[in-house]
NUKETI-650357 format. One record per residue (C-alpha): x, y, z. Coordinates in steps of 0.001 Angstrom, whole numbers, plus 500000, padded with zeros to 6 digits. Example, Ala and Ser with C-alpha at 12.3 -4.5 7.8 and 13.67 -1.06 7.14 Angstrom:
BEGIN
{c1: 512300, c2: 495500, c3: 507800}
{c1: 513670, c2: 498940, c3: 507140}
This chain:
BEGIN
{c1: 341013, c2: 482637, c3: 187999}
{c1: 339693, c2: 486092, c3: 186976}
{c1: 339555, c2: 488370, c3: 189878}
{c1: 336490, c2: 490787, c3: 190099}
{c1: 337023, c2: 494438, c3: 189315}
{c1: 335876, c2: 496943, c3: 191800}
{c1: 332418, c2: 497065, c3: 190197}
{c1: 329440, c2: 498327, c3: 192021}
{c1: 327349, c2: 495611, c3: 190690}
{c1: 327008, c2: 492057, c3: 192175}
{c1: 329879, c2: 489875, c3: 191202}
{c1: 329132, c2: 486854, c3: 188874}
{c1: 327548, c2: 484248, c3: 191301}
{c1: 329548, c2: 481416, c3: 189608}
{c1: 332874, c2: 483235, c3: 190167}
{c1: 331980, c2: 484022, c3: 193661}
{c1: 331064, c2: 480348, c3: 194424}
{c1: 334417, c2: 479072, c3: 192839}
{c1: 336298, c2: 481689, c3: 194988}
{c1: 334577, c2: 480645, c3: 198215}
{c1: 334881, c2: 476930, c3: 197383}
{c1: 338641, c2: 477227, c3: 196905}
{c1: 338962, c2: 479262, c3: 200125}
{c1: 336926, c2: 476770, c3: 202090}
{c1: 338890, c2: 473666, c3: 200900}
{c1: 342163, c2: 475321, c3: 201506}
{c1: 341064, c2: 476320, c3: 205071}
{c1: 339960, c2: 472719, c3: 205664}
{c1: 343242, c2: 471307, c3: 204387}
{c1: 345406, c2: 473757, c3: 206307}
{c1: 343557, c2: 473433, c3: 209619}
{c1: 343549, c2: 469577, c3: 209503}
{c1: 347173, c2: 469160, c3: 208481}
{c1: 348218, c2: 469385, c3: 212019}
{c1: 346194, c2: 466388, c3: 213057}
{c1: 348332, c2: 463469, c3: 214366}
{c1: 348900, c2: 460884, c3: 211675}
{c1: 346639, c2: 457843, c3: 212043}
{c1: 345625, c2: 455193, c3: 209643}
{c1: 341942, c2: 456114, c3: 209909}
{c1: 342488, c2: 459808, c3: 209535}
{c1: 342434, c2: 459942, c3: 205783}
{c1: 339089, c2: 458200, c3: 205681}
{c1: 337602, c2: 460621, c3: 208280}
{c1: 338865, c2: 463748, c3: 206506}
{c1: 337503, c2: 462416, c3: 203164}
{c1: 334107, c2: 461988, c3: 204723}
{c1: 334186, c2: 465445, c3: 206346}
{c1: 335492, c2: 467130, c3: 203085}
{c1: 332707, c2: 465557, c3: 200816}
{c1: 330210, c2: 468435, c3: 201239}
{c1: 332791, c2: 471109, c3: 200826}
{c1: 333808, c2: 472830, c3: 197534}
{c1: 330208, c2: 472494, c3: 195932}
{c1: 326979, c2: 474288, c3: 195888}
{c1: 325992, c2: 477816, c3: 195087}
{c1: 327508, c2: 479485, c3: 198197}
{c1: 324578, c2: 481866, c3: 198571}
{c1: 325059, c2: 482122, c3: 202318}
{c1: 328672, c2: 483300, c3: 201952}
{c1: 327491, c2: 485636, c3: 199224}
{c1: 324939, c2: 487163, c3: 201555}
{c1: 327734, c2: 487851, c3: 204077}
{c1: 329614, c2: 489891, c3: 201406}
{c1: 326351, c2: 491681, c3: 200393}
{c1: 325537, c2: 492553, c3: 203996}
{c1: 329013, c2: 493874, c3: 204515}
{c1: 328900, c2: 495973, c3: 201273}
{c1: 325495, c2: 497641, c3: 202022}
{c1: 326710, c2: 498428, c3: 205533}
{c1: 329807, c2: 500328, c3: 204149}
{c1: 332349, c2: 497575, c3: 203404}
{c1: 334146, c2: 496955, c3: 200208}
{c1: 332520, c2: 495775, c3: 196875}
{c1: 331508, c2: 492124, c3: 196528}
{c1: 334500, c2: 489817, c3: 196455}
{c1: 337002, c2: 492311, c3: 197480}
{c1: 336577, c2: 492455, c3: 201333}
{c1: 338858, c2: 489849, c3: 202921}
{c1: 337148, c2: 489561, c3: 206347}
{c1: 333689, c2: 489180, c3: 204563}
{c1: 335177, c2: 486389, c3: 202316}
{c1: 336674, c2: 484630, c3: 205386}
{c1: 333339, c2: 484883, c3: 207246}
{c1: 331681, c2: 483431, c3: 204246}
{c1: 333996, c2: 480458, c3: 204583}
{c1: 332707, c2: 479921, c3: 208046}
{c1: 329185, c2: 480006, c3: 206764}
{c1: 330013, c2: 477444, c3: 204242}
{c1: 331385, c2: 475180, c3: 206950}
{c1: 328297, c2: 475690, c3: 209019}
{c1: 326081, c2: 474840, c3: 206008}
{c1: 328030, c2: 471592, c3: 205436}
{c1: 327516, c2: 470671, c3: 209035}
{c1: 323921, c2: 471454, c3: 208790}
{c1: 323374, c2: 469405, c3: 205656}
{c1: 325202, c2: 466272, c3: 207011}
{c1: 322791, c2: 466257, c3: 210021}
{c1: 319770, c2: 467171, c3: 207848}
{c1: 320459, c2: 464308, c3: 205393}
{c1: 320692, c2: 461808, c3: 208323}
{c1: 317527, c2: 463075, c3: 210045}
{c1: 315612, c2: 462922, c3: 206659}
{c1: 317363, c2: 459673, c3: 205548}
{c1: 318206, c2: 461275, c3: 202333}
{c1: 320377, c2: 458879, c3: 200156}
{c1: 322159, c2: 461528, c3: 198052}
{c1: 323328, c2: 465080, c3: 198293}
{c1: 324411, c2: 466979, c3: 195114}
{c1: 324844, c2: 463900, c3: 193121}
{c1: 326840, c2: 461643, c3: 195574}
{c1: 326118, c2: 459641, c3: 198545}
{c1: 325064, c2: 461413, c3: 201723}
{c1: 327570, c2: 461139, c3: 204508}
{c1: 325712, c2: 458537, c3: 206474}
{c1: 325108, c2: 456439, c3: 203410}
{c1: 328846, c2: 456731, c3: 202320}
{c1: 329956, c2: 455835, c3: 205907}
{c1: 327521, c2: 452859, c3: 205997}
{c1: 329042, c2: 451615, c3: 202735}
{c1: 332470, c2: 452149, c3: 203924}
{c1: 331992, c2: 450127, c3: 207152}
{c1: 329277, c2: 447871, c3: 205866}
{c1: 327000, c2: 448878, c3: 208777}
{c1: 324021, c2: 451378, c3: 208913}
{c1: 324351, c2: 452160, c3: 212608}
{c1: 328060, c2: 452942, c3: 212106}
{c1: 327147, c2: 455160, c3: 209129}
{c1: 324626, c2: 457163, c3: 211399}
{c1: 327149, c2: 457602, c3: 214233}
{c1: 329855, c2: 458701, c3: 211832}
{c1: 327488, c2: 461282, c3: 210222}
{c1: 326663, c2: 462816, c3: 213674}
{c1: 330451, c2: 463083, c3: 214424}
{c1: 331264, c2: 464512, c3: 210883}
{c1: 328574, c2: 467183, c3: 211290}
{c1: 330018, c2: 468184, c3: 214793}
{c1: 333466, c2: 468216, c3: 213282}
{c1: 332466, c2: 470660, c3: 210627}
{c1: 330589, c2: 472764, c3: 213216}
{c1: 333892, c2: 473118, c3: 215163}
{c1: 335631, c2: 474181, c3: 212047}
{c1: 332939, c2: 476815, c3: 211555}
{c1: 333842, c2: 478202, c3: 214860}
{c1: 337429, c2: 478149, c3: 214161}
{c1: 336874, c2: 479813, c3: 210748}
{c1: 334865, c2: 482510, c3: 212454}
{c1: 337695, c2: 483285, c3: 214893}
{c1: 340232, c2: 483415, c3: 211983}
{c1: 337995, c2: 485745, c3: 210120}
{c1: 337878, c2: 488197, c3: 213057}
{c1: 341462, c2: 488132, c3: 213981}
{c1: 341953, c2: 491830, c3: 213253}
{c1: 338501, c2: 492942, c3: 214145}
{c1: 337667, c2: 495037, c3: 217275}
{c1: 337037, c2: 492813, c3: 220253}
{c1: 333636, c2: 494084, c3: 220947}
{c1: 332584, c2: 493636, c3: 217358}
{c1: 334160, c2: 490183, c3: 217192}
{c1: 332378, c2: 489056, c3: 220249}
{c1: 329050, c2: 490285, c3: 218874}
{c1: 329619, c2: 488370, c3: 215657}
{c1: 330772, c2: 485147, c3: 217556}
{c1: 327459, c2: 485417, c3: 219534}
{c1: 325452, c2: 485949, c3: 216478}
{c1: 327022, c2: 482826, c3: 214794}
{c1: 326223, c2: 480703, c3: 217806}
{c1: 322596, c2: 481957, c3: 217618}
{c1: 322383, c2: 480688, c3: 214073}
{c1: 323356, c2: 477191, c3: 215187}
{c1: 320843, c2: 477232, c3: 218017}
{c1: 318071, c2: 478621, c3: 215983}
{c1: 318489, c2: 476009, c3: 213177}
{c1: 318524, c2: 473153, c3: 215768}
{c1: 315303, c2: 474443, c3: 217125}
{c1: 313840, c2: 474733, c3: 213621}
{c1: 315063, c2: 471225, c3: 212823}
{c1: 313208, c2: 469937, c3: 215959}
{c1: 310020, c2: 471578, c3: 214744}
{c1: 310569, c2: 470128, c3: 211289}
{c1: 310754, c2: 466644, c3: 212750}
{c1: 307501, c2: 467162, c3: 214518}
{c1: 305806, c2: 468740, c3: 211627}
{c1: 306594, c2: 465710, c3: 209407}
{c1: 304049, c2: 463861, c3: 211398}
{c1: 301339, c2: 466617, c3: 211284}
{c1: 297913, c2: 465557, c3: 210123}
{c1: 296704, c2: 466674, c3: 206782}
{c1: 293037, c2: 467512, c3: 207871}
{c1: 293819, c2: 471157, c3: 208805}
{c1: 295844, c2: 472501, c3: 205835}
{c1: 295361, c2: 476190, c3: 207036}
{c1: 297011, c2: 475315, c3: 210391}
{c1: 299540, c2: 473173, c3: 208584}
{c1: 300665, c2: 476203, c3: 206399}
{c1: 301157, c2: 478390, c3: 209465}
{c1: 303211, c2: 475740, c3: 211157}
{c1: 305362, c2: 474932, c3: 207993}
{c1: 305946, c2: 478682, c3: 207605}
{c1: 307338, c2: 478890, c3: 211083}
{c1: 309580, c2: 475867, c3: 210489}
{c1: 311141, c2: 476961, c3: 207148}
{c1: 311751, c2: 480470, c3: 208592}
{c1: 313625, c2: 479019, c3: 211644}
{c1: 315287, c2: 476008, c3: 209932}
{c1: 316268, c2: 477533, c3: 206653}
{c1: 314978, c2: 480968, c3: 205716}
{c1: 316691, c2: 482881, c3: 208481}
{c1: 320054, c2: 481275, c3: 208343}
{c1: 320003, c2: 481038, c3: 204500}
{c1: 319477, c2: 484770, c3: 203945}
{c1: 318678, c2: 487058, c3: 206976}
{c1: 321293, c2: 485994, c3: 209277}
{c1: 324290, c2: 485878, c3: 206926}
{c1: 323303, c2: 489331, c3: 205690}
{c1: 323345, c2: 490686, c3: 209176}
{c1: 326664, c2: 488856, c3: 209862}
{c1: 328275, c2: 490715, c3: 207104}
{c1: 326721, c2: 494039, c3: 208168}
{c1: 327981, c2: 493575, c3: 211732}
{c1: 331526, c2: 493798, c3: 210368}
{c1: 330924, c2: 497524, c3: 209702}
{c1: 329111, c2: 498232, c3: 213152}
{c1: 325963, c2: 499676, c3: 211434}
{c1: 323165, c2: 501448, c3: 213238}
{c1: 320225, c2: 499549, c3: 214713}
{c1: 317922, c2: 500953, c3: 212129}
{c1: 319791, c2: 499436, c3: 209145}
{c1: 319980, c2: 496063, c3: 211053}
{c1: 316282, c2: 496107, c3: 211640}
{c1: 315614, c2: 496824, c3: 208008}
{c1: 318055, c2: 494062, c3: 206856}
{c1: 316258, c2: 491590, c3: 209260}
{c1: 312896, c2: 492418, c3: 207810}
{c1: 314097, c2: 492127, c3: 204322}
{c1: 315989, c2: 489038, c3: 204908}
{c1: 313126, c2: 487240, c3: 206563}
{c1: 310875, c2: 487892, c3: 203591}
{c1: 313476, c2: 486763, c3: 200994}
{c1: 314454, c2: 483712, c3: 203260}
{c1: 310991, c2: 482598, c3: 203057}
{c1: 310819, c2: 483100, c3: 199440}
{c1: 314163, c2: 481230, c3: 199101}
{c1: 312958, c2: 478178, c3: 200898}
{c1: 309584, c2: 478104, c3: 199104}
{c1: 311470, c2: 478176, c3: 195838}
{c1: 313693, c2: 475345, c3: 197122}
{c1: 310428, c2: 473383, c3: 197861}
{c1: 309151, c2: 473764, c3: 194318}
{c1: 312568, c2: 472586, c3: 192932}
{c1: 312383, c2: 469618, c3: 195350}
{c1: 309246, c2: 468355, c3: 193575}
{c1: 309471, c2: 469729, c3: 190056}
{c1: 313191, c2: 470299, c3: 189570}
{c1: 315687, c2: 468393, c3: 187416}
{c1: 317436, c2: 465616, c3: 189425}
{c1: 320573, c2: 465991, c3: 187327}
{c1: 320882, c2: 469589, c3: 188437}
{c1: 319839, c2: 469254, c3: 191919}
{c1: 321890, c2: 466083, c3: 192556}
{c1: 318867, c2: 464671, c3: 194451}
{c1: 315864, c2: 462610, c3: 193387}
{c1: 312879, c2: 465086, c3: 192873}
{c1: 310564, c2: 462416, c3: 194317}
{c1: 312273, c2: 462297, c3: 197659}
{c1: 310388, c2: 465108, c3: 199306}
{c1: 307167, c2: 463337, c3: 198624}
{c1: 308350, c2: 459966, c3: 199657}
{c1: 309892, c2: 461413, c3: 202826}
{c1: 306435, c2: 463010, c3: 203698}
{c1: 307890, c2: 466521, c3: 203710}
{c1: 305353, c2: 469291, c3: 204747}
{c1: 305711, c2: 472344, c3: 202692}
{c1: 303736, c2: 475517, c3: 202087}
{c1: 303146, c2: 474119, c3: 198578}
{c1: 301584, c2: 470890, c3: 200010}
{c1: 299403, c2: 472913, c3: 202408}
{c1: 298150, c2: 475151, c3: 199628}
{c1: 297394, c2: 471922, c3: 197554}
{c1: 295369, c2: 470326, c3: 200407}
{c1: 293390, c2: 473618, c3: 200798}
{c1: 292393, c2: 473677, c3: 197153}
{c1: 291906, c2: 469757, c3: 196480}
{c1: 288857, c2: 467788, c3: 196406}
{c1: 288288, c2: 464674, c3: 198502}
{c1: 289555, c2: 462368, c3: 195925}
{c1: 292692, c2: 464332, c3: 195288}
{c1: 293359, c2: 464659, c3: 199162}
{c1: 292945, c2: 460790, c3: 199293}
{c1: 295590, c2: 460335, c3: 196588}
{c1: 298017, c2: 462754, c3: 198309}
{c1: 297568, c2: 461014, c3: 201587}
{c1: 298288, c2: 457610, c3: 200064}
{c1: 301492, c2: 458767, c3: 198404}
{c1: 302905, c2: 461401, c3: 200982}
{c1: 305453, c2: 459625, c3: 203225}
{c1: 305220, c2: 456268, c3: 201363}
{c1: 308778, c2: 455156, c3: 200585}
{c1: 307543, c2: 452617, c3: 198129}
{c1: 305399, c2: 455140, c3: 196110}
{c1: 306030, c2: 454703, c3: 192351}
{c1: 306986, c2: 457357, c3: 189988}
{c1: 303457, c2: 457258, c3: 188436}
{c1: 302123, c2: 457965, c3: 192009}
{c1: 304460, c2: 460744, c3: 192433}
{c1: 303501, c2: 462211, c3: 189060}
{c1: 299870, c2: 462046, c3: 190131}
{c1: 300649, c2: 464211, c3: 193130}
{c1: 302500, c2: 466715, c3: 190877}
{c1: 299453, c2: 466813, c3: 188583}
{c1: 297150, c2: 467600, c3: 191483}
{c1: 299432, c2: 470526, c3: 192560}
{c1: 299030, c2: 471996, c3: 189231}
{c1: 295398, c2: 471176, c3: 188593}
{c1: 294320, c2: 472775, c3: 191899}
{c1: 295963, c2: 475940, c3: 191148}
{c1: 298288, c2: 475471, c3: 194197}
{c1: 301493, c2: 475812, c3: 192061}
{c1: 300300, c2: 479176, c3: 190817}
{c1: 299233, c2: 480453, c3: 194251}
{c1: 302575, c2: 479303, c3: 195602}
{c1: 304414, c2: 481306, c3: 192916}
{c1: 302276, c2: 484391, c3: 193873}
{c1: 303241, c2: 484188, c3: 197421}
{c1: 306994, c2: 483823, c3: 196578}
{c1: 306624, c2: 487021, c3: 194459}
{c1: 304802, c2: 488729, c3: 197325}
{c1: 307665, c2: 488061, c3: 199767}
{c1: 310267, c2: 489212, c3: 197200}
{c1: 308359, c2: 492459, c3: 196408}
{c1: 307988, c2: 493102, c3: 200142}
{c1: 311756, c2: 492900, c3: 200533}
{c1: 312319, c2: 495271, c3: 197548}
{c1: 309783, c2: 497714, c3: 198815}
{c1: 311746, c2: 498012, c3: 202083}
{c1: 315218, c2: 498207, c3: 200220}
{c1: 313839, c2: 501219, c3: 198296}
{c1: 313275, c2: 503028, c3: 201543}
{c1: 316706, c2: 502547, c3: 202815}
{c1: 319415, c2: 505320, c3: 202900}
{c1: 321717, c2: 503420, c3: 200630}
{c1: 323848, c2: 504537, c3: 197655}
{c1: 322483, c2: 503531, c3: 194227}
{c1: 325243, c2: 500909, c3: 193996}
{c1: 324214, c2: 499354, c3: 197349}
{c1: 320572, c2: 499370, c3: 196561}
{c1: 321419, c2: 497706, c3: 193083}
{c1: 323406, c2: 494934, c3: 194702}
{c1: 320856, c2: 494043, c3: 197466}
{c1: 317972, c2: 494165, c3: 194912}
{c1: 320001, c2: 491747, c3: 192630}
{c1: 320780, c2: 489506, c3: 195494}
{c1: 317106, c2: 489196, c3: 196256}
{c1: 316173, c2: 488284, c3: 192730}
{c1: 319008, c2: 485784, c3: 192520}
{c1: 317560, c2: 483821, c3: 195481}
{c1: 314346, c2: 482918, c3: 193570}
{c1: 315374, c2: 482988, c3: 189930}
{c1: 317058, c2: 479632, c3: 190005}
{c1: 316250, c2: 476117, c3: 188964}
{c1: 318484, c2: 474139, c3: 191274}
């Protein structure tokens, strides 16, 4: 594998993801090798490993970006940042296992979700759900262990701060997930209120932990001043919202072969999004009636799903949604330009912000 040179520009995201995936799988294998041999252990570890070694690794990349702009080494060269990125990958896997169970999503990245795989393995849906809870908890424990390993040679006060911050991420996502569960049952007759509620949910459940918090995690390795941390937080919040809004577009209009998940699932699951709220604000009575009949209907046909997609475009909601994404990205860029960073640090941070929304899966 080609190593990155000490370039001041962001490393190729594909290379970075491969590096993080290799490190994550190696960490998993090394840390579980000491488990007492048992006939059920291979099956358990296979399920726990199934969400690792795949995905875009943007959260791990955010850690390295945050570390670099706070004074650390170039992207892909700082060992502690890479190890802390592995910890974020393990947390991400834990969150996805639980999220797929809560949403009853059948697939993840082109293969069975953990609760579905376990249900097939044991021929029992209840067992599959129980196993998914345990697998998610197991991966969360490995996240804590990986964080400890990453900070082994870090000043105790800094390490304690980062440990506490990592725990806060887990707590915040759980709170956001709770709000998401409640919001899935929110009525559709007040779309302005729905948009505000959904924005809160995506910030807590996804936006913060996908962008803002890993950026700060990386920066904390360098003990930056409070002014820089506040600026990173503001930038990360804006870009985190843009990131999740792009994800919601992909969830409806993306290519299932690229996403590894049916693009009709968000509508069939009744997922409330900013895109949906905007559509309801702009739709006429007949269009709203169509949306209400399809949203959350697990038996909705592809023709029904296509009808909702067409309404999203016809009303102009898709265009307005793209405008809001651009506004969030621009807000972040404007703040970046005010920071006391080197040209290389500014370039890397701006490139990372663009990367979050310029994607199709």
